[in-house]
C-alpha atoms as an extended CHARMM CRD file, in Angstrom:
* protein
*
       273  EXT
         1         1  MET       CA             39.4780000000      135.1090000000      124.7480000000  PROA      1               0.0000000000
         2         2  ARG       CA             41.0990000000      138.2210000000      126.1570000000  PROA      2               0.0000000000
         3         3  ILE       CA             42.5640000000      137.8330000000      129.6290000000  PROA      3               0.0000000000
         4         4  SER       CA             42.2270000000      140.9920000000      131.7390000000  PROA      4               0.0000000000
         5         5  ARG       CA             41.9010000000      139.8350000000      135.3540000000  PROA      5               0.0000000000
         6         6  VAL       CA             44.1120000000      137.1520000000      136.8920000000  PROA      6               0.0000000000
         7         7  GLY       CA             44.1180000000      135.6640000000      140.3780000000  PROA      7               0.0000000000
         8         8  VAL       CA             47.3350000000      134.2860000000      141.8290000000  PROA      8               0.0000000000
         9         9  ILE       CA             47.0310000000      131.4980000000      144.4050000000  PROA      9               0.0000000000
        10        10  SER       CA             50.1330000000      129.8130000000      145.7840000000  PROA      10              0.0000000000
        11        11  ASN       CA             51.0750000000      127.1970000000      148.3130000000  PROA      11              0.0000000000
        12        12  PRO       CA             51.7940000000      128.9400000000      151.6450000000  PROA      12              0.0000000000
        13        13  LYS       CA             55.1860000000      127.2060000000      151.8320000000  PROA      13              0.0000000000
        14        14  LEU       CA             56.3240000000      128.4010000000      148.4210000000  PROA      14              0.0000000000
        15        15  ASP       CA             59.4500000000      130.5720000000      148.2990000000  PROA      15              0.0000000000
        16        16  THR       CA             58.6540000000      134.2890000000      147.8890000000  PROA      16              0.0000000000
        17        17  GLY       CA             61.1870000000      134.6620000000      145.0910000000  PROA      17              0.0000000000
        18        18  LYS       CA             59.3740000000      132.0610000000      142.9830000000  PROA      18              0.0000000000
        19        19  ILE       CA             56.0650000000      133.8510000000      143.4780000000  PROA      19              0.0000000000
        20        20  LYS       CA             57.6240000000      137.1490000000      142.3830000000  PROA      20              0.0000000000
        21        21  ASN       CA             58.9090000000      135.4780000000      139.2200000000  PROA      21              0.0000000000
        22        22  ILE       CA             55.3750000000      134.4030000000      138.3230000000  PROA      22              0.0000000000
        23        23  ILE       CA             54.0390000000      137.8860000000      139.0430000000  PROA      23              0.0000000000
        24        24  GLY       CA             56.7630000000      139.3890000000      136.8540000000  PROA      24              0.0000000000
        25        25  TYR       CA             55.6230000000      137.2620000000      133.9040000000  PROA      25              0.0000000000
        26        26  LEU       CA             52.0250000000      138.3690000000      134.4570000000  PROA      26              0.0000000000
        27        27  ASP       CA             52.9020000000      142.0550000000      134.8760000000  PROA      27              0.0000000000
        28        28  SER       CA             54.4090000000      142.0410000000      131.3850000000  PROA      28              0.0000000000
        29        29  GLY       CA             50.9080000000      141.4670000000      130.0020000000  PROA      29              0.0000000000
        30        30  GLY       CA             49.3360000000      144.4820000000      131.6800000000  PROA      30              0.0000000000
        31        31  VAL       CA             46.5950000000      142.5000000000      133.4370000000  PROA      31              0.0000000000
        32        32  THR       CA             44.8810000000      143.3000000000      136.7210000000  PROA      32              0.0000000000
        33        33  LEU       CA             46.0840000000      140.9730000000      139.4740000000  PROA      33              0.0000000000
        34        34  CYS       CA             44.6250000000      139.8530000000      142.7760000000  PROA      34              0.0000000000
        35        35  PHE       CA             46.1830000000      137.5530000000      145.3530000000  PROA      35              0.0000000000
        36        36  ASP       CA             45.0070000000      135.0420000000      147.9280000000  PROA      36              0.0000000000
        37        37  PRO       CA             45.7930000000      136.0620000000      151.5530000000  PROA      37              0.0000000000
        38        38  HSD       CA             48.9500000000      133.9160000000      151.9020000000  PROA      38              0.0000000000
        39        39  THR       CA             50.3960000000      135.1740000000      148.6390000000  PROA      39              0.0000000000
        40        40  ALA       CA             49.4160000000      138.7760000000      149.3360000000  PROA      40              0.0000000000
        41        41  GLU       CA             51.1190000000      138.7240000000      152.7340000000  PROA      41              0.0000000000
        42        42  LYS       CA             54.4130000000      137.5810000000      151.2120000000  PROA      42              0.0000000000
        43        43  ILE       CA             54.5120000000      140.3340000000      148.6030000000  PROA      43              0.0000000000
        44        44  ASN       CA             52.8120000000      143.1220000000      150.6230000000  PROA      44              0.0000000000
        45        45  GLN       CA             49.6920000000      143.3670000000      148.4720000000  PROA      45              0.0000000000
        46        46  LYS       CA             45.9860000000      143.6450000000      149.2450000000  PROA      46              0.0000000000
        47        47  PRO       CA             44.4990000000      140.1610000000      149.8330000000  PROA      47              0.0000000000
        48        48  THR       CA             41.3900000000      138.7080000000      148.2170000000  PROA      48              0.0000000000
        49        49  GLU       CA             39.6610000000      135.6290000000      149.5870000000  PROA      49              0.0000000000
        50        50  VAL       CA             39.7250000000      132.8650000000      146.9900000000  PROA      50              0.0000000000
        51        51  ASP       CA             35.9690000000      132.3240000000      146.9940000000  PROA      51              0.0000000000
        52        52  SER       CA             35.5030000000      136.0650000000      146.3290000000  PROA      52              0.0000000000
        53        53  MET       CA             37.8230000000      136.2890000000      143.3220000000  PROA      53              0.0000000000
        54        54  ARG       CA             36.2020000000      137.5440000000      140.1060000000  PROA      54              0.0000000000
        55        55  VAL       CA             38.8840000000      136.7090000000      137.5760000000  PROA      55              0.0000000000
        56        56  ASP       CA             39.1900000000      135.3060000000      134.0640000000  PROA      56              0.0000000000
        57        57  VAL       CA             41.9970000000      132.9460000000      135.0340000000  PROA      57              0.0000000000
        58        58  ALA       CA             43.4080000000      131.7250000000      138.3350000000  PROA      58              0.0000000000
        59        59  VAL       CA             47.1170000000      130.9180000000      138.2370000000  PROA      59              0.0000000000
        60        60  LEU       CA             47.7000000000      128.1610000000      140.7950000000  PROA      60              0.0000000000
        61        61  VAL       CA             51.2900000000      127.6840000000      141.9520000000  PROA      61              0.0000000000
        62        62  GLY       CA             51.9920000000      124.6290000000      144.0870000000  PROA      62              0.0000000000
        63        63  GLY       CA             51.2730000000      120.9220000000      144.1000000000  PROA      63              0.0000000000
        64        64  ASP       CA             48.2120000000      118.7630000000      143.7400000000  PROA      64              0.0000000000
        65        65  GLY       CA             46.7810000000      119.8030000000      147.1130000000  PROA      65              0.0000000000
        66        66  THR       CA             46.9400000000      123.4830000000      146.1650000000  PROA      66              0.0000000000
        67        67  PHE       CA             45.1780000000      122.8190000000      142.8500000000  PROA      67              0.0000000000
        68        68  LEU       CA             42.3910000000      120.7570000000      144.3920000000  PROA      68              0.0000000000
        69        69  TRP       CA             41.8210000000      123.2210000000      147.2260000000  PROA      69              0.0000000000
        70        70  ALA       CA             41.6680000000      126.2150000000      144.9040000000  PROA      70              0.0000000000
        71        71  ALA       CA             39.3720000000      124.4420000000      142.4290000000  PROA      71              0.0000000000
        72        72  SER       CA             36.8920000000      123.8000000000      145.2530000000  PROA      72              0.0000000000
        73        73  LYS       CA             36.8600000000      127.4750000000      146.2580000000  PROA      73              0.0000000000
        74        74  LEU       CA             36.8410000000      129.3930000000      142.9740000000  PROA      74              0.0000000000
        75        75  LYS       CA             33.7640000000      130.3210000000      140.9600000000  PROA      75              0.0000000000
        76        76  PRO       CA             32.7730000000      127.5130000000      138.5490000000  PROA      76              0.0000000000
        77        77  ASP       CA             33.4480000000      129.5240000000      135.3680000000  PROA      77              0.0000000000
        78        78  THR       CA             37.0190000000      130.4520000000      136.3430000000  PROA      78              0.0000000000
        79        79  LEU       CA             39.7690000000      129.1120000000      134.0700000000  PROA      79              0.0000000000
        80        80  LEU       CA             42.5430000000      127.3160000000      135.9550000000  PROA      80              0.0000000000
        81        81  LEU       CA             46.2430000000      127.4190000000      135.0590000000  PROA      81              0.0000000000
        82        82  PRO       CA             48.1350000000      125.0850000000      137.4220000000  PROA      82              0.0000000000
        83        83  ILE       CA             51.9150000000      125.5570000000      137.6410000000  PROA      83              0.0000000000
        84        84  ASN       CA             53.6400000000      122.6320000000      139.2900000000  PROA      84              0.0000000000
        85        85  ALA       CA             55.8920000000      123.5300000000      142.2220000000  PROA      85              0.0000000000
        86        86  GLY       CA             55.3260000000      120.2820000000      144.1070000000  PROA      86              0.0000000000
        87        87  ALA       CA             56.4580000000      116.6760000000      143.9550000000  PROA      87              0.0000000000
        88        88  VAL       CA             53.8270000000      115.2450000000      141.6000000000  PROA      88              0.0000000000
        89        89  GLY       CA             51.6150000000      117.8300000000      139.9200000000  PROA      89              0.0000000000
        90        90  TYR       CA             49.6770000000      115.3710000000      137.7790000000  PROA      90              0.0000000000
        91        91  ILE       CA             47.0840000000      118.0170000000      136.8290000000  PROA      91              0.0000000000
        92        92  SER       CA             49.6180000000      120.6000000000      135.6520000000  PROA      92              0.0000000000
        93        93  GLU       CA             51.0870000000      120.8770000000      132.1780000000  PROA      93              0.0000000000
        94        94  ILE       CA             53.7830000000      123.4130000000      133.0430000000  PROA      94              0.0000000000
        95        95  SER       CA             56.2860000000      123.8310000000      135.8790000000  PROA      95              0.0000000000
        96        96  LEU       CA             58.1360000000      126.7490000000      137.4460000000  PROA      96              0.0000000000
        97        97  ASP       CA             60.8300000000      126.3090000000      134.7910000000  PROA      97              0.0000000000
        98        98  THR       CA             58.3860000000      126.6870000000      131.9010000000  PROA      98              0.0000000000
        99        99  ALA       CA             55.9730000000      129.1300000000      133.5530000000  PROA      99              0.0000000000
       100       100  GLY       CA             57.2450000000      132.1620000000      131.6220000000  PROA      100             0.0000000000
       101       101  GLU       CA             56.5250000000      130.5750000000      128.2530000000  PROA      101             0.0000000000
       102       102  GLY       CA             53.1350000000      129.2960000000      129.4090000000  PROA      102             0.0000000000
       103       103  ILE       CA             51.9960000000      132.6480000000      130.8010000000  PROA      103             0.0000000000
       104       104  LYS       CA             53.1050000000      134.3800000000      127.5820000000  PROA      104             0.0000000000
       105       105  LYS       CA             50.8770000000      132.0200000000      125.5760000000  PROA      105             0.0000000000
       106       106  LEU       CA             48.0410000000      132.5420000000      128.0630000000  PROA      106             0.0000000000
       107       107  LEU       CA             48.1290000000      136.3260000000      127.6590000000  PROA      107             0.0000000000
       108       108  GLN       CA             48.3040000000      135.9860000000      123.8770000000  PROA      108             0.0000000000
       109       109  GLY       CA             45.2290000000      133.7500000000      123.8950000000  PROA      109             0.0000000000
       110       110  ASP       CA             47.2570000000      130.8440000000      122.5070000000  PROA      110             0.0000000000
       111       111  PHE       CA             45.5810000000      128.0650000000      124.5040000000  PROA      111             0.0000000000
       112       112  HSD       CA             42.5640000000      125.8170000000      124.6100000000  PROA      112             0.0000000000
       113       113  VAL       CA             40.3160000000      124.7700000000      127.4940000000  PROA      113             0.0000000000
       114       114  GLU       CA             40.1280000000      121.2280000000      128.8220000000  PROA      114             0.0000000000
       115       115  LYS       CA             36.9740000000      120.4770000000      130.7940000000  PROA      115             0.0000000000
       116       116  ARG       CA             37.2800000000      117.8980000000      133.5650000000  PROA      116             0.0000000000
       117       117  MET       CA             34.2670000000      116.1600000000      135.0520000000  PROA      117             0.0000000000
       118       118  LYS       CA             33.3410000000      116.8720000000      138.6660000000  PROA      118             0.0000000000
       119       119  LEU       CA             31.0030000000      115.0130000000      141.0140000000  PROA      119             0.0000000000
       120       120  SER       CA             28.3580000000      116.4920000000      143.2780000000  PROA      120             0.0000000000
       121       121  VAL       CA             28.4550000000      115.0270000000      146.8000000000  PROA      121             0.0000000000
       122       122  GLY       CA             25.2060000000      115.2190000000      148.7080000000  PROA      122             0.0000000000
       123       123  GLY       CA             24.1870000000      118.3170000000      146.7720000000  PROA      123             0.0000000000
       124       124  ARG       CA             26.4640000000      120.3830000000      149.0280000000  PROA      124             0.0000000000
       125       125  TYR       CA             29.9950000000      119.7940000000      147.8230000000  PROA      125             0.0000000000
       126       126  GLU       CA             31.8220000000      119.0590000000      144.6080000000  PROA      126             0.0000000000
       127       127  ILE       CA             34.9240000000      116.9970000000      143.9990000000  PROA      127             0.0000000000
       128       128  LEU       CA             37.4130000000      117.0150000000      141.1630000000  PROA      128             0.0000000000
       129       129  ASN       CA             39.4190000000      114.0720000000      142.4610000000  PROA      129             0.0000000000
       130       130  GLU       CA             37.8290000000      111.6780000000      144.9480000000  PROA      130             0.0000000000
       131       131  ALA       CA             35.6240000000      111.1160000000      147.9710000000  PROA      131             0.0000000000
       132       132  ILE       CA             36.5670000000      108.6040000000      150.6670000000  PROA      132             0.0000000000
       133       133  ILE       CA             34.3010000000      107.1740000000      153.3300000000  PROA      133             0.0000000000
       134       134  TYR       CA             36.6130000000      105.4400000000      155.7630000000  PROA      134             0.0000000000
       135       135  THR       CA             36.3720000000      103.6700000000      159.0800000000  PROA      135             0.0000000000
       136       136  PHE       CA             36.7300000000      105.9220000000      162.0930000000  PROA      136             0.0000000000
       137       137  LEU       CA             38.4660000000      103.2290000000      164.1540000000  PROA      137             0.0000000000
       138       138  PRO       CA             41.2950000000      101.0440000000      162.7830000000  PROA      138             0.0000000000
       139       139  ALA       CA             40.4830000000       97.3780000000      162.1800000000  PROA      139             0.0000000000
       140       140  THR       CA             36.7300000000       98.0830000000      162.3020000000  PROA      140             0.0000000000
       141       141  LEU       CA             34.6320000000       97.2440000000      159.2370000000  PROA      141             0.0000000000
       142       142  LEU       CA             31.9070000000       99.5200000000      157.9480000000  PROA      142             0.0000000000
       143       143  GLU       CA             28.7220000000       98.2240000000      156.3510000000  PROA      143             0.0000000000
       144       144  PHE       CA             27.2830000000       99.9430000000      153.2880000000  PROA      144             0.0000000000
       145       145  ASN       CA             24.3570000000       99.6890000000      150.9420000000  PROA      145             0.0000000000
       146       146  LEU       CA             25.2490000000      100.9600000000      147.4730000000  PROA      146             0.0000000000
       147       147  ILE       CA             22.0660000000      101.9350000000      145.6210000000  PROA      147             0.0000000000
       148       148  LEU       CA             22.4330000000      102.5000000000      141.8770000000  PROA      148             0.0000000000
       149       149  ASP       CA             19.8860000000      104.7310000000      140.1580000000  PROA      149             0.0000000000
       150       150  GLY       CA             17.3780000000      104.1850000000      142.9470000000  PROA      150             0.0000000000
       151       151  SER       CA             16.9370000000      100.4530000000      142.4130000000  PROA      151             0.0000000000
       152       152  GLU       CA             19.8280000000       97.9690000000      142.3800000000  PROA      152             0.0000000000
       153       153  THR       CA             21.3180000000       97.5690000000      145.8630000000  PROA      153             0.0000000000
       154       154  ILE       CA             24.6850000000       96.0700000000      146.7680000000  PROA      154             0.0000000000
       155       155  ASN       CA             25.5010000000       95.3150000000      150.3880000000  PROA      155             0.0000000000
       156       156  MET       CA             29.1640000000       95.5760000000      151.2690000000  PROA      156             0.0000000000
       157       157  LYS       CA             31.3930000000       95.3520000000      154.3200000000  PROA      157             0.0000000000
       158       158  SER       CA             34.7940000000       96.9780000000      154.0200000000  PROA      158             0.0000000000
       159       159  ASP       CA             37.1830000000       99.4630000000      155.5950000000  PROA      159             0.0000000000
       160       160  GLY       CA             35.6710000000      102.0990000000      153.3530000000  PROA      160             0.0000000000
       161       161  ILE       CA             34.3820000000      103.2090000000      149.9760000000  PROA      161             0.0000000000
       162       162  LEU       CA             36.2420000000      105.3010000000      147.3930000000  PROA      162             0.0000000000
       163       163  VAL       CA             34.3860000000      107.2880000000      144.7270000000  PROA      163             0.0000000000
       164       164  SER       CA             36.7560000000      108.6580000000      142.1030000000  PROA      164             0.0000000000
       165       165  THR       CA             36.4450000000      110.8750000000      139.0320000000  PROA      165             0.0000000000
       166       166  PRO       CA             38.5610000000      110.2610000000      135.9080000000  PROA      166             0.0000000000
       167       167  THR       CA             40.9870000000      112.8820000000      137.2060000000  PROA      167             0.0000000000
       168       168  GLY       CA             41.2470000000      111.0190000000      140.5090000000  PROA      168             0.0000000000
       169       169  SER       CA             41.7710000000      107.6640000000      138.7990000000  PROA      169             0.0000000000
       170       170  THR       CA             45.5530000000      108.1710000000      138.9500000000  PROA      170             0.0000000000
       171       171  ALA       CA             45.4850000000      108.7890000000      142.6990000000  PROA      171             0.0000000000
       172       172  TYR       CA             44.2330000000      106.5420000000      145.5430000000  PROA      172             0.0000000000
       173       173  SER       CA             42.0330000000      104.6190000000      143.1220000000  PROA      173             0.0000000000
       174       174  PHE       CA             45.0780000000      103.5770000000      141.0910000000  PROA      174             0.0000000000
       175       175  SER       CA             46.8110000000      102.4390000000      144.2940000000  PROA      175             0.0000000000
       176       176  LEU       CA             43.8570000000      100.1090000000      144.9050000000  PROA      176             0.0000000000
       177       177  GLY       CA             44.5330000000       98.4130000000      141.5770000000  PROA      177             0.0000000000
       178       178  ASN       CA             41.8010000000      100.1660000000      139.5890000000  PROA      178             0.0000000000
       179       179  PRO       CA             42.1950000000      101.2890000000      135.9650000000  PROA      179             0.0000000000
       180       180  VAL       CA             43.2470000000      104.7360000000      134.8250000000  PROA      180             0.0000000000
       181       181  ILE       CA             40.3010000000      106.4470000000      133.1470000000  PROA      181             0.0000000000
       182       182  HSD       CA             41.0070000000      108.9020000000      130.3560000000  PROA      182             0.0000000000
       183       183  PRO       CA             40.0990000000      112.3900000000      131.6810000000  PROA      183             0.0000000000
       184       184  HSD       CA             37.6080000000      112.9800000000      128.8610000000  PROA      184             0.0000000000
       185       185  THR       CA             35.6020000000      109.8320000000      129.6870000000  PROA      185             0.0000000000
       186       186  ARG       CA             32.2080000000      110.5530000000      131.2440000000  PROA      186             0.0000000000
       187       187  ALA       CA             32.3630000000      107.9670000000      134.0120000000  PROA      187             0.0000000000
       188       188  TYR       CA             33.4250000000      107.4660000000      137.6170000000  PROA      188             0.0000000000
       189       189  ILE       CA             34.7880000000      104.6060000000      139.7280000000  PROA      189             0.0000000000
       190       190  VAL       CA             33.2770000000      103.1730000000      142.9140000000  PROA      190             0.0000000000
       191       191  SER       CA             35.6920000000      100.9650000000      144.8040000000  PROA      191             0.0000000000
       192       192  PRO       CA             35.6250000000       99.1360000000      148.1420000000  PROA      192             0.0000000000
       193       193  ILE       CA             38.6610000000       99.6250000000      150.3610000000  PROA      193             0.0000000000
       194       194  SER       CA             39.7900000000       96.2540000000      151.7950000000  PROA      194             0.0000000000
       195       195  PRO       CA             36.4070000000       94.5160000000      151.3720000000  PROA      195             0.0000000000
       196       196  LEU       CA             35.4640000000       91.4990000000      153.4940000000  PROA      196             0.0000000000
       197       197  ARG       CA             34.4640000000       89.5720000000      150.3590000000  PROA      197             0.0000000000
       198       198  ARG       CA             37.0700000000       89.1720000000      147.6340000000  PROA      198             0.0000000000
       199       199  ASP       CA             34.4410000000       88.9820000000      144.8910000000  PROA      199             0.0000000000
       200       200  GLN       CA             33.3940000000       92.5830000000      145.5050000000  PROA      200             0.0000000000
       201       201  ALA       CA             35.4940000000       94.6590000000      143.1580000000  PROA      201             0.0000000000
       202       202  ALA       CA             35.4600000000       98.1790000000      141.8100000000  PROA      202             0.0000000000
       203       203  ILE       CA             32.8310000000       99.1840000000      139.2890000000  PROA      203             0.0000000000
       204       204  VAL       CA             33.0070000000      101.8920000000      136.6220000000  PROA      204             0.0000000000
       205       205  LEU       CA             29.7110000000      103.7650000000      136.3060000000  PROA      205             0.0000000000
       206       206  PRO       CA             28.5570000000      106.0400000000      133.4880000000  PROA      206             0.0000000000
       207       207  SER       CA             28.3010000000      109.6900000000      134.4740000000  PROA      207             0.0000000000
       208       208  THR       CA             24.5100000000      109.4750000000      134.0930000000  PROA      208             0.0000000000
       209       209  SER       CA             24.2840000000      107.0270000000      137.0200000000  PROA      209             0.0000000000
       210       210  VAL       CA             23.2620000000      108.2810000000      140.4440000000  PROA      210             0.0000000000
       211       211  LEU       CA             24.8930000000      106.4960000000      143.3720000000  PROA      211             0.0000000000
       212       212  GLU       CA             23.5770000000      106.5330000000      146.9330000000  PROA      212             0.0000000000
       213       213  VAL       CA             25.9440000000      105.2610000000      149.6210000000  PROA      213             0.0000000000
       214       214  GLU       CA             24.1720000000      104.3570000000      152.8510000000  PROA      214             0.0000000000
       215       215  LEU       CA             26.1310000000      103.7040000000      156.0520000000  PROA      215             0.0000000000
       216       216  VAL       CA             23.8540000000      101.0140000000      157.4490000000  PROA      216             0.0000000000
       217       217  GLN       CA             25.4880000000       99.7130000000      160.6140000000  PROA      217             0.0000000000
       218       218  GLU       CA             23.6360000000      100.4300000000      163.8350000000  PROA      218             0.0000000000
       219       219  ARG       CA             26.6470000000      101.9250000000      165.6100000000  PROA      219             0.0000000000
       220       220  GLY       CA             29.9670000000      103.4290000000      164.6930000000  PROA      220             0.0000000000
       221       221  ASP       CA             31.0000000000      106.5590000000      162.8690000000  PROA      221             0.0000000000
       222       222  ALA       CA             33.0060000000      107.1100000000      159.7050000000  PROA      222             0.0000000000
       223       223  ASN       CA             35.0760000000      109.8370000000      158.0880000000  PROA      223             0.0000000000
       224       224  LEU       CA             34.1410000000      111.5500000000      154.8380000000  PROA      224             0.0000000000
       225       225  ILE       CA             37.1700000000      113.0680000000      153.0950000000  PROA      225             0.0000000000
       226       226  LEU       CA             36.6880000000      115.1840000000      149.9710000000  PROA      226             0.0000000000
       227       227  ASP       CA             39.6500000000      115.8050000000      147.6540000000  PROA      227             0.0000000000
       228       228  GLY       CA             41.9370000000      115.4350000000      150.6570000000  PROA      228             0.0000000000
       229       229  GLN       CA             40.8110000000      118.8710000000      151.8270000000  PROA      229             0.0000000000
       230       230  ARG       CA             37.4790000000      118.6940000000      153.6250000000  PROA      230             0.0000000000
       231       231  ARG       CA             36.8140000000      116.1750000000      156.3820000000  PROA      231             0.0000000000
       232       232  GLU       CA             33.4870000000      115.4190000000      158.0290000000  PROA      232             0.0000000000
       233       233  LYS       CA             32.2400000000      112.8780000000      160.5310000000  PROA      233             0.0000000000
       234       234  LEU       CA             29.4210000000      110.6130000000      159.3520000000  PROA      234             0.0000000000
       235       235  SER       CA             27.0540000000      108.9660000000      161.7880000000  PROA      235             0.0000000000
       236       236  ALA       CA             25.5970000000      105.4820000000      161.3560000000  PROA      236             0.0000000000
       237       237  GLY       CA             22.5290000000      105.5900000000      159.0950000000  PROA      237             0.0000000000
       238       238  THR       CA             23.7880000000      108.4950000000      157.0000000000  PROA      238             0.0000000000
       239       239  SER       CA             23.2140000000      108.4190000000      153.2290000000  PROA      239             0.0000000000
       240       240  ILE       CA             25.1940000000      110.3730000000      150.6350000000  PROA      240             0.0000000000
       241       241  VAL       CA             24.1990000000      110.7860000000      146.9960000000  PROA      241             0.0000000000
       242       242  PHE       CA             26.8260000000      111.1100000000      144.2560000000  PROA      242             0.0000000000
       243       243  ARG       CA             25.9890000000      112.3840000000      140.7850000000  PROA      243             0.0000000000
       244       244  GLU       CA             27.7270000000      114.2160000000      137.9670000000  PROA      244             0.0000000000
       245       245  SER       CA             28.0090000000      117.9320000000      138.6810000000  PROA      245             0.0000000000
       246       246  GLU       CA             26.5310000000      120.4750000000      136.3020000000  PROA      246             0.0000000000
       247       247  TYR       CA             29.9110000000      122.2460000000      136.5010000000  PROA      247             0.0000000000
       248       248  THR       CA             33.3140000000      121.2460000000      135.2000000000  PROA      248             0.0000000000
       249       249  ALA       CA             36.8670000000      122.1780000000      136.1720000000  PROA      249             0.0000000000
       250       250  ASP       CA             38.1970000000      124.1810000000      133.2160000000  PROA      250             0.0000000000
       251       251  PHE       CA             41.9520000000      123.9740000000      132.7160000000  PROA      251             0.0000000000
       252       252  VAL       CA             44.1230000000      126.0910000000      130.4400000000  PROA      252             0.0000000000
       253       253  ARG       CA             46.0580000000      123.7590000000      128.1180000000  PROA      253             0.0000000000
       254       254  PHE       CA             48.6980000000      124.4840000000      125.5170000000  PROA      254             0.0000000000
       255       255  SER       CA             49.2370000000      121.0190000000      124.0150000000  PROA      255             0.0000000000
       256       256  GLU       CA             46.6230000000      118.7700000000      122.4470000000  PROA      256             0.0000000000
       257       257  GLU       CA             48.6800000000      115.7550000000      123.5470000000  PROA      257             0.0000000000
       258       258  PHE       CA             48.4940000000      116.5160000000      127.2770000000  PROA      258             0.0000000000
       259       259  SER       CA             45.6390000000      114.1050000000      128.0150000000  PROA      259             0.0000000000
       260       260  HSD       CA             47.4020000000      111.2830000000      126.1780000000  PROA      260             0.0000000000
       261       261  ARG       CA             50.5360000000      111.8090000000      128.2650000000  PROA      261             0.0000000000
       262       262  TYR       CA             48.2740000000      111.7090000000      131.3220000000  PROA      262             0.0000000000
       263       263  VAL       CA             47.2870000000      108.0920000000      130.7160000000  PROA      263             0.0000000000
       264       264  ASN       CA             50.6890000000      106.8930000000      129.4500000000  PROA      264             0.0000000000
       265       265  ILE       CA             52.0130000000      105.9430000000      132.8840000000  PROA      265             0.0000000000
       266       266  TRP       CA             53.1650000000      102.3640000000      132.4140000000  PROA      266             0.0000000000
       267       267  GLY       CA             56.8030000000      101.9670000000      133.3420000000  PROA      267             0.0000000000
       268       268  ARG       CA             57.0250000000      105.5030000000      134.7150000000  PROA      268             0.0000000000
       269       269  ARG       CA             57.9050000000      106.4100000000      138.2770000000  PROA      269             0.0000000000
       270       270  ARG       CA             55.7920000000      109.5910000000      138.2990000000  PROA      270             0.0000000000
       271       271  TRP       CA             52.9180000000      111.0550000000      136.2960000000  PROA      271             0.0000000000
       272       272  ASP       CA             53.6550000000      113.1900000000      133.2480000000  PROA      272             0.0000000000
       273       273  GLY       CA             50.5670000000      115.2840000000      133.9390000000  PROA      273             0.0000000000
């Protein structure tokens, strides 16, 4: 694949000098560049809104929040090259220190594409990481009906519900004691958050399963948080349907072993990915 148009999206707090280094690597390949408004302002270039970018690859410079936000805004067929400039960066294969080598390989076409599963939320949004439905008031339980594939119903009282993709299985889901799912597994995790009953545990569903989460209490609102970026208020009686998205998040990868490093976290203090 020949790369001719590249979008550059960076964390607003990122040092200008580091952004210019990335742009210098890209300029050496003679590609056409466009920049998100925050990046463009720092380097005195014309801005392009992220959801309007028509590029072959988006170079994302920042941490996990930057990657998730950009992935939710960009066109579905856009390749993503995350460069870790944050504290964790579990999605990224390269960092600021190795960005020059990675971008050189990108422009030479020396890469492969890793497709990560996404979930559709209510037919309106998509998530790469996780969706959280959480109590609006502390120390107040929510009541849910979980309806699997239109038939089996599970009633649950808990502080909230977490729905996580394989990518998100190393995030909040892992903190709840749930397993890490290999990113190429077609499945997702549904987990109660502090359930009233101890026998109600997380369940791993195949990607073909459709999950409806119904907030059944008569009164009381809840928060819906998508990939840590979008927040909405849910009223009592609201139902949300989760299903596998027809789109994937397509990441530029240089090493075939990246996904194996992603799941090899035992004994480590931070993710390799």
